[in-house]
VEXMIZA-220446 format. One line per field, with one value per residue (C-alpha): residue in three letters; chain; residue number from 1; z, y, x. Coordinates in Angstrom, 1 decimal. Layout:
VEXMIZA-220446
res = (ALA | ...)
chain = (A | ...)
n = (NUM | ...)
pz = (Z | ...)
py = (Y | ...)
px = (X | ...)
//
This chain:
VEXMIZA-220446
res = (MET | PHE | ALA | LEU | ALA | ALA | GLY | ALA | CYS | TRP | GLY | LEU | TYR | ILE | LEU | VAL | GLY | ALA | ALA | LEU | GLY | ARG | HIS | THR | ALA | GLU | GLY | ASP | GLY | LEU | ALA | LEU | GLY | MET | ALA | VAL | THR | ALA | LEU | THR | ALA | VAL | PRO | PHE | GLY | VAL | ALA | ASP | SER | GLY | THR | ALA | LEU | LEU | GLN | PRO | TRP | VAL | LEU | ALA | ALA | GLY | LEU | GLY | VAL | ALA | LEU | LEU | SER | SER | VAL | ILE | PRO | TYR | SER | LEU | ASP | LEU | GLU | ALA | LEU | ARG | ARG | ILE | PRO | PRO | ARG | VAL | PHE | GLY | ILE | LEU | MET | SER | LEU | GLU | PRO | ALA | VAL | ALA | ALA | LEU | VAL | GLY | LEU | VAL | VAL | LEU | GLY | GLU | SER | LEU | ARG | ARG | PRO | GLN | TRP | ILE | ALA | VAL | LEU | CYS | VAL | VAL | VAL | ALA | SER | ALA | GLY | ALA | ALA | ARG | GLY | ALA | ARG | PRO | ASP | ALA)
chain = (A | A | A | A | A | A | A | A | A | A | A | A | A | A | A | A | A | A | A | A | A | A | A | A | A | A | A | A | A | A | A | A | A | A | A | A | A | A | A | A | A | A | A | A | A | A | A | A | A | A | A | A | A | A | A | A | A | A | A | A | A | A | A | A | A | A | A | A | A | A | A | A | A | A | A | A | A | A | A | A | A | A | A | A | A | A | A | A | A | A | A | A | A | A | A | A | A | A | A | A | A | A | A | A | A | A | A | A | A | A | A | A | A | A | A | A | A | A | A | A | A | A | A | A | A | A | A | A | A | A | A | A | A | A | A | A | A | A)
n = (1 | 2 | 3 | 4 | 5 | 6 | 7 | 8 | 9 | 10 | 11 | 12 | 13 | 14 | 15 | 16 | 17 | 18 | 19 | 20 | 21 | 22 | 23 | 24 | 25 | 26 | 27 | 28 | 29 | 30 | 31 | 32 | 33 | 34 | 35 | 36 | 37 | 38 | 39 | 40 | 41 | 42 | 43 | 44 | 45 | 46 | 47 | 48 | 49 | 50 | 51 | 52 | 53 | 54 | 55 | 56 | 57 | 58 | 59 | 60 | 61 | 62 | 63 | 64 | 65 | 66 | 67 | 68 | 69 | 70 | 71 | 72 | 73 | 74 | 75 | 76 | 77 | 78 | 79 | 80 | 81 | 82 | 83 | 84 | 85 | 86 | 87 | 88 | 89 | 90 | 91 | 92 | 93 | 94 | 95 | 96 | 97 | 98 | 99 | 100 | 101 | 102 | 103 | 104 | 105 | 106 | 107 | 108 | 109 | 110 | 111 | 112 | 113 | 114 | 115 | 116 | 117 | 118 | 119 | 120 | 121 | 122 | 123 | 124 | 125 | 126 | 127 | 128 | 129 | 130 | 131 | 132 | 133 | 134 | 135 | 136 | 137 | 138)
pz = (-37.1 | -34.1 | -32.2 | -33.0 | -31.6 | -28.7 | -27.9 | -28.4 | -25.7 | -23.4 | -23.5 | -23.1 | -20.2 | -18.7 | -19.3 | -18.4 | -15.5 | -14.3 | -14.9 | -12.8 | -10.2 | -10.0 | -9.6 | -7.8 | -4.4 | -3.3 | -5.6 | -7.4 | -10.4 | -10.6 | -9.1 | -12.2 | -14.9 | -13.6 | -13.8 | -17.4 | -18.3 | -16.9 | -18.8 | -22.0 | -21.6 | -19.9 | -22.6 | -25.0 | -22.6 | -21.8 | -25.7 | -25.9 | -22.9 | -21.4 | -17.8 | -17.6 | -16.3 | -13.0 | -11.7 | -8.6 | -9.4 | -12.6 | -10.4 | -7.9 | -10.7 | -12.4 | -9.0 | -8.3 | -12.0 | -11.5 | -8.5 | -9.6 | -12.7 | -12.7 | -9.4 | -7.6 | -10.3 | -11.0 | -7.6 | -7.5 | -10.4 | -9.7 | -6.5 | -8.7 | -11.0 | -7.9 | -6.5 | -9.9 | -13.3 | -15.9 | -18.1 | -14.9 | -14.6 | -18.8 | -18.3 | -15.2 | -17.3 | -20.1 | -17.9 | -17.6 | -20.3 | -18.4 | -15.0 | -16.9 | -18.5 | -15.3 | -13.6 | -16.4 | -16.3 | -12.2 | -11.7 | -14.8 | -16.1 | -19.2 | -21.1 | -23.7 | -26.7 | -26.8 | -29.6 | -26.5 | -23.5 | -25.8 | -26.6 | -22.9 | -22.0 | -24.4 | -22.8 | -19.5 | -20.5 | -22.5 | -19.5 | -16.7 | -19.0 | -19.9 | -15.6 | -15.0 | -17.4 | -17.0 | -15.5 | -12.4 | -12.8 | -11.8)
py = (7.4 | 8.0 | 10.2 | 7.5 | 4.7 | 6.7 | 7.6 | 3.8 | 3.2 | 5.5 | 3.9 | 0.3 | 1.7 | 3.2 | -0.2 | -2.4 | -0.4 | -0.8 | -4.4 | -4.9 | -2.8 | -4.8 | -8.1 | -7.7 | -7.0 | -4.6 | -4.1 | -7.4 | -6.6 | -3.2 | -6.1 | -8.3 | -5.4 | -3.8 | -7.4 | -8.1 | -4.4 | -4.9 | -8.2 | -6.5 | -3.6 | -4.8 | -6.8 | -3.6 | -2.0 | -4.8 | -5.1 | -1.1 | -0.8 | -4.1 | -4.2 | -0.2 | -0.8 | -2.7 | 0.4 | 1.5 | 4.9 | 3.6 | 1.3 | 4.1 | 6.0 | 3.9 | 2.7 | 6.7 | 7.1 | 3.4 | 4.6 | 8.3 | 7.6 | 4.3 | 2.8 | 5.9 | 7.0 | 3.6 | 2.9 | 5.8 | 5.1 | 1.8 | 3.0 | 5.6 | 2.9 | 1.1 | 3.9 | 6.1 | 4.4 | 4.3 | 7.3 | 9.8 | 8.8 | 9.4 | 12.4 | 13.5 | 12.3 | 14.7 | 17.2 | 15.8 | 18.4 | 21.4 | 19.8 | 19.7 | 23.1 | 24.9 | 22.7 | 23.5 | 26.9 | 27.5 | 24.9 | 25.3 | 28.5 | 27.8 | 29.2 | 28.4 | 30.9 | 32.1 | 29.5 | 26.6 | 28.1 | 28.3 | 24.5 | 23.9 | 26.0 | 24.1 | 20.7 | 22.0 | 23.8 | 20.2 | 18.3 | 20.2 | 19.8 | 16.1 | 15.7 | 17.8 | 16.7 | 12.9 | 10.8 | 8.9 | 4.8 | 2.7)
px = (46.7 | 49.1 | 46.4 | 43.8 | 45.9 | 46.8 | 42.7 | 42.2 | 44.8 | 43.3 | 40.3 | 41.7 | 43.1 | 40.3 | 38.2 | 41.1 | 42.2 | 38.4 | 38.2 | 41.3 | 40.2 | 37.1 | 38.6 | 42.0 | 42.8 | 45.3 | 47.9 | 47.7 | 46.5 | 49.7 | 51.9 | 51.3 | 51.1 | 54.3 | 56.2 | 54.5 | 55.8 | 59.5 | 59.6 | 58.9 | 61.1 | 64.0 | 65.2 | 65.4 | 67.7 | 70.1 | 70.4 | 71.3 | 73.0 | 74.6 | 75.8 | 75.6 | 72.0 | 74.1 | 75.6 | 73.8 | 73.1 | 71.3 | 69.5 | 68.5 | 67.1 | 65.1 | 63.3 | 62.4 | 61.0 | 59.6 | 57.5 | 57.0 | 55.9 | 54.3 | 53.8 | 52.1 | 49.9 | 48.9 | 47.4 | 46.0 | 44.1 | 43.0 | 41.9 | 39.8 | 38.3 | 37.0 | 35.0 | 34.0 | 32.3 | 34.8 | 33.1 | 33.8 | 37.1 | 37.6 | 36.4 | 38.7 | 41.8 | 40.6 | 41.7 | 45.0 | 46.2 | 45.4 | 47.0 | 50.4 | 49.9 | 49.5 | 52.5 | 54.7 | 54.2 | 54.3 | 56.9 | 59.1 | 58.2 | 56.9 | 54.2 | 51.6 | 50.8 | 47.5 | 45.6 | 47.1 | 45.6 | 41.9 | 42.6 | 43.2 | 40.4 | 37.8 | 38.7 | 38.8 | 34.8 | 33.9 | 34.6 | 33.1 | 30.1 | 30.3 | 30.8 | 27.8 | 25.5 | 26.7 | 23.3 | 24.1 | 24.5 | 21.8)
//
């Protein structure tokens, strides 16, 4: 059930992101999304940690995490969704686990077992086949 919910959320992310990219200028939509997310998440953090969140190093770390995990990737996603059809973007998104596995191998020295590499290869081959066989949008 969680996998189905995650898949549905990714699909919604792609479709809403494409619409947001078409209907907003520059980073307006991203700024709105980040503000809504912050207003949703901050109360939980404050309830759990209170004033510890106001320490300068915590604020600096939070800013770094926000930029590297949300602002930069989502800005690039929105720019891509302005330029390519959502179905092609969805296919490219399916390659993220393969990229993550390679980064884990090269940067972190982590390795996958043979069945995991075979699964990654299957995703890459399916993505390549779907991208190659995709009909251009009218």
